[in-house]
MDAnalysis code that builds the backbone (N, CA, C; Angstrom):
import MDAnalysis as mda
import numpy as np

u = mda.Universe.empty(153, n_residues=51, atom_resindex=np.repeat(np.arange(51), 3), trajectory=True)
u.add_TopologyAttr("name", ["N", "CA", "C"] * 51)
u.add_TopologyAttr("resid", np.arange(1, 52))
u.add_TopologyAttr("resname", ["MET", "ARG", "LYS", "PHE", "ILE", "GLU", "LEU", "ILE", "GLY", "ASP", "LEU", "MET", "ARG", "ILE", "HIS", "SER", "ASN", "SER", "GLY", "ARG", "ILE", "ASP", "PRO", "GLY", "PHE", "LEU", "THR", "ILE", "GLU", "ARG", "VAL", "LEU", "MET", "LEU", "LEU", "ASN", "VAL", "VAL", "VAL", "ALA", "LEU", "VAL", "ALA", "VAL", "ALA", "PHE", "LYS", "ASN", "ALA", "TYR", "THR"])
u.atoms.positions = np.array([
    [-4.014, -84.798, -34.337],
    [-3.245, -83.788, -33.653],
    [-3.103, -82.545, -34.532],
    [-2.925, -82.747, -35.820],
    [-2.734, -81.620, -36.732],
    [-3.966, -80.719, -36.766],
    [-5.160, -81.311, -36.771],
    [-6.388, -80.512, -36.790],
    [-6.531, -79.711, -35.499],
    [-6.129, -80.298, -34.387],
    [-6.198, -79.602, -33.102],
    [-5.261, -78.389, -33.096],
    [-4.053, -78.575, -33.615],
    [-3.085, -77.474, -33.669],
    [-3.580, -76.384, -34.619],
    [-4.179, -76.776, -35.744],
    [-4.709, -75.784, -36.683],
    [-5.850, -74.998, -36.058],
    [-6.697, -75.663, -35.276],
    [-7.806, -74.982, -34.606],
    [-7.278, -73.939, -33.632],
    [-6.285, -74.313, -32.829],
    [-5.706, -73.363, -31.871],
    [-5.037, -72.214, -32.613],
    [-4.332, -72.506, -33.699],
    [-3.678, -71.463, -34.483],
    [-4.679, -70.481, -35.068],
    [-5.819, -70.981, -35.542],
    [-6.843, -70.088, -36.082],
    [-7.413, -69.194, -34.993],
    [-7.646, -69.761, -33.818],
    [-8.184, -68.955, -32.719],
    [-7.195, -67.880, -32.293],
    [-5.908, -68.232, -32.231],
    [-4.897, -67.257, -31.836],
    [-4.747, -66.171, -32.898],
    [-4.853, -66.550, -34.152],
    [-4.727, -65.569, -35.237],
    [-5.873, -64.566, -35.179],
    [-7.069, -65.029, -34.868],
    [-8.222, -64.135, -34.776],
    [-8.012, -63.119, -33.666],
    [-7.504, -63.557, -32.517],
    [-7.326, -62.662, -31.374],
    [-6.105, -61.769, -31.504],
    [-5.203, -62.074, -32.412],
    [-3.994, -61.268, -32.536],
    [-4.030, -60.328, -33.731],
    [-5.196, -60.125, -34.325],
    [-5.322, -59.175, -35.431],
    [-5.231, -57.759, -34.888],
    [-4.040, -57.206, -34.903],
    [-3.889, -55.856, -34.373],
    [-4.519, -54.858, -35.344],
    [-5.237, -53.926, -34.793],
    [-5.908, -52.930, -35.616],
    [-7.339, -53.293, -35.937],
    [-7.648, -54.558, -35.949],
    [-9.015, -54.981, -36.246],
    [-9.818, -55.202, -34.981],
    [-9.142, -55.633, -33.933],
    [-9.811, -55.919, -32.670],
    [-9.342, -54.909, -31.639],
    [-10.285, -54.248, -30.981],
    [-9.961, -53.268, -29.954],
    [-9.562, -54.002, -28.679],
    [-8.333, -53.802, -28.176],
    [-7.919, -54.522, -26.989],
    [-8.583, -54.022, -25.711],
    [-9.211, -52.857, -25.782],
    [-9.837, -52.320, -24.583],
    [-8.789, -51.824, -23.609],
    [-8.999, -52.083, -22.342],
    [-8.077, -51.592, -21.308],
    [-6.786, -52.388, -21.273],
    [-6.857, -53.682, -21.527],
    [-5.687, -54.543, -21.353],
    [-4.855, -54.617, -22.628],
    [-4.012, -53.617, -22.812],
    [-3.056, -53.671, -23.907],
    [-1.824, -54.446, -23.439],
    [-0.931, -54.766, -24.338],
    [0.262, -55.536, -23.980],
    [1.107, -54.778, -22.967],
    [1.241, -53.479, -23.168],
    [2.058, -52.679, -22.250],
    [1.463, -52.670, -20.850],
    [0.157, -52.533, -20.757],
    [-0.483, -52.503, -19.433],
    [-0.396, -53.852, -18.741],
    [-0.534, -54.931, -19.497],
    [-0.412, -56.262, -18.903],
    [1.000, -56.477, -18.374],
    [2.008, -56.058, -19.137],
    [3.394, -56.203, -18.673],
    [3.655, -55.360, -17.435],
    [3.124, -54.154, -17.391],
    [3.316, -53.319, -16.198],
    [2.614, -53.926, -14.996],
    [1.409, -54.464, -15.187],
    [0.699, -55.099, -14.077],
    [1.455, -56.329, -13.567],
    [2.011, -57.113, -14.485],
    [2.794, -58.271, -14.062],
    [4.034, -57.848, -13.281],
    [4.683, -56.784, -13.711],
    [5.857, -56.283, -12.981],
    [5.484, -55.837, -11.582],
    [4.372, -55.146, -11.449],
    [3.929, -54.679, -10.128],
    [3.602, -55.869, -9.239],
    [2.915, -56.864, -9.787],
    [2.557, -58.042, -8.993],
    [3.807, -58.779, -8.534],
    [4.773, -58.960, -9.422],
    [6.009, -59.647, -9.052],
    [6.766, -58.857, -7.997],
    [6.807, -57.542, -8.123],
    [7.498, -56.719, -7.126],
    [6.815, -56.821, -5.767],
    [5.488, -56.797, -5.746],
    [4.772, -56.907, -4.473],
    [4.972, -58.273, -3.827],
    [4.982, -59.319, -4.631],
    [5.226, -60.659, -4.093],
    [6.645, -60.754, -3.545],
    [7.607, -60.169, -4.241],
    [8.991, -60.198, -3.766],
    [9.131, -59.476, -2.435],
    [8.496, -58.331, -2.303],
    [8.548, -57.581, -1.042],
    [7.862, -58.369, 0.065],
    [6.737, -58.999, -0.247],
    [6.016, -59.779, 0.763],
    [6.863, -60.952, 1.250],
    [7.534, -61.651, 0.332],
    [8.381, -62.767, 0.729],
    [9.591, -62.284, 1.507],
    [10.142, -61.150, 1.119],
    [11.297, -60.633, 1.829],
    [10.919, -60.276, 3.275],
    [9.768, -59.630, 3.437],
    [9.323, -59.249, 4.783],
    [8.931, -60.475, 5.613],
    [8.442, -61.510, 4.969],
    [8.011, -62.695, 5.704],
    [9.192, -63.500, 6.235],
    [10.322, -63.462, 5.547],
    [11.460, -64.289, 5.938],
    [12.587, -63.509, 6.588],
    [12.354, -62.248, 6.951],
    [13.405, -61.504, 7.646],
    [12.959, -61.117, 9.021],
])
């Protein structure tokens, strides 16, 4: 189990090197804004479906 956790930790560390890896279009801020928009649209859809 320890080797499995270390493998996942190494992979996450590689992907979280800020400044070394270009995030491209999907930065943390953009992902959070997209999630907020999706949640808002789902909330409106459910509200309209049940009223």
